[in-house]
C-alpha positions as CSV (number, residue, x, y, z in Angstrom):
1,M,-15.6,-54.7,130.9
2,L,-14.9,-58.4,130.2
3,E,-11.5,-59.7,131.1
4,P,-9.9,-62.8,129.4
5,G,-11.5,-65.9,130.9
6,D,-14.8,-64.1,131.9
7,L,-18.0,-65.9,131.1
8,I,-21.3,-64.3,130.3
9,T,-24.0,-66.2,132.2
10,H,-27.1,-64.1,131.3
11,V,-28.3,-61.1,129.5
12,T,-31.2,-58.9,130.7
13,L,-33.4,-57.3,128.0
14,P,-36.1,-54.7,128.3
15,A,-39.7,-56.0,128.1
16,P,-41.1,-56.0,124.6
17,V,-43.5,-53.2,123.5
18,A,-47.0,-54.0,124.5
19,N,-49.1,-55.7,121.8
20,S,-46.1,-56.1,119.5
21,K,-45.2,-59.1,117.4
22,S,-41.7,-60.3,116.6
23,L,-40.4,-62.6,114.0
24,Y,-37.0,-64.0,112.9
25,L,-36.5,-65.3,109.4
26,K,-33.3,-67.1,108.3
27,L,-32.5,-68.0,104.7
28,R,-29.9,-70.7,104.2
29,D,-28.7,-73.4,101.8
30,R,-29.5,-76.4,104.1
31,A,-32.2,-77.0,106.7
32,S,-30.0,-77.3,109.8
33,Y,-26.9,-75.7,111.3
34,E,-26.1,-73.6,108.3
35,F,-25.0,-70.0,108.3
36,A,-27.6,-67.6,107.1
37,L,-27.3,-66.3,103.6
38,A,-29.6,-63.5,104.9
39,S,-31.6,-63.2,108.1
40,V,-34.0,-60.6,109.4
41,A,-35.4,-59.9,112.8
42,V,-38.5,-57.6,113.1
43,I,-40.7,-56.3,115.9
44,V,-43.8,-54.5,114.8
45,K,-46.9,-53.0,116.4
46,I,-50.0,-52.4,114.3
47,E,-52.6,-49.7,115.1
48,N,-55.4,-48.7,112.7
49,N,-53.9,-50.8,109.9
50,Q,-50.6,-48.9,110.1
51,L,-47.2,-49.7,111.7
52,S,-47.0,-47.6,114.9
53,Y,-43.7,-49.2,115.9
54,A,-41.1,-51.1,114.0
55,R,-37.6,-52.4,114.8
56,V,-35.5,-54.1,112.1
57,A,-32.2,-55.9,112.2
58,L,-30.4,-57.8,109.4
59,G,-27.7,-60.5,109.4
60,G,-25.9,-62.7,107.0
61,V,-25.3,-59.9,104.4
62,G,-22.6,-57.9,106.1
63,T,-19.6,-58.4,108.3
64,K,-21.9,-58.3,111.4
65,P,-25.6,-58.1,112.1
66,W,-27.0,-54.6,112.3
67,R,-30.1,-52.6,113.2
68,S,-31.5,-50.5,110.4
69,K,-32.8,-47.2,111.5
70,E,-33.4,-46.4,107.7
71,A,-35.9,-49.3,107.5
72,E,-37.5,-48.2,110.8
73,Q,-38.0,-44.6,109.5
74,A,-39.4,-45.9,106.2
75,L,-41.9,-48.1,108.2
76,A,-43.0,-45.4,110.7
77,G,-46.7,-44.9,110.1
78,A,-46.6,-47.0,106.9
79,T,-49.7,-48.9,105.7
80,L,-49.6,-52.7,105.8
81,S,-48.7,-53.3,102.1
82,E,-46.0,-55.1,100.2
83,S,-45.0,-51.8,98.6
84,S,-44.4,-50.2,102.0
85,F,-42.4,-53.3,103.1
86,R,-40.3,-53.2,99.8
87,N,-39.6,-49.5,100.3
88,A,-38.2,-50.2,103.7
89,A,-36.1,-53.0,102.2
90,E,-34.8,-50.6,99.6
91,A,-33.9,-48.1,102.2
92,V,-31.9,-50.6,104.2
93,L,-29.7,-51.6,101.3
94,H,-29.5,-48.4,99.3
95,G,-25.9,-48.0,98.2
96,A,-24.9,-51.5,99.3
97,R,-21.7,-52.6,97.6
98,P,-21.3,-56.4,97.4
99,Q,-18.0,-58.3,97.1
100,S,-17.2,-60.1,93.9
101,Q,-19.1,-63.3,94.7
102,N,-22.1,-62.3,96.8
103,G,-24.0,-59.7,94.8
104,F,-27.1,-61.9,94.9
105,K,-27.3,-61.3,98.7
106,I,-28.6,-57.7,98.2
107,E,-31.7,-58.8,96.5
108,L,-32.0,-61.8,98.8
109,A,-31.9,-59.5,101.9
110,K,-34.6,-57.2,100.4
111,R,-36.9,-60.2,99.7
112,C,-36.2,-61.6,103.2
113,L,-37.2,-58.4,104.9
114,T,-40.2,-57.9,102.7
115,H,-41.4,-61.5,103.5
116,A,-40.6,-61.2,107.2
117,L,-42.7,-58.0,107.5
118,K,-45.6,-59.7,105.6
119,L,-45.5,-62.6,108.0
120,A,-45.2,-60.4,111.1
121,T,-48.1,-58.2,110.2
122,Q,-50.6,-61.0,109.2
123,T,-53.6,-61.0,111.5
124,A,-54.8,-64.2,112.9
């Protein structure tokens, strides 16, 4: 437990899944030092032209970043297609309720996730 005045000096994370690819995509108004309007972090592993592993986190569209198990379930075993990626994006934001001035962020986040998955699953 952190006490007032404590300082975090490092964080240890588990090793990434073997043969996976990760990507972070941040959409913002200006090019530098701007808060994200929407952001997505994805980690994917592809086997036989399908997603065998996927982890998804979103930011900029809620009060705090969050991991989306709904998107991960939608992507489990999915083929590498824009429709599969869009279905995952729909699953993440199903039932989202925007505030009065940020309704555009729902569609923006869906497009951000779809694009991030397309980029992360492109083969070299």
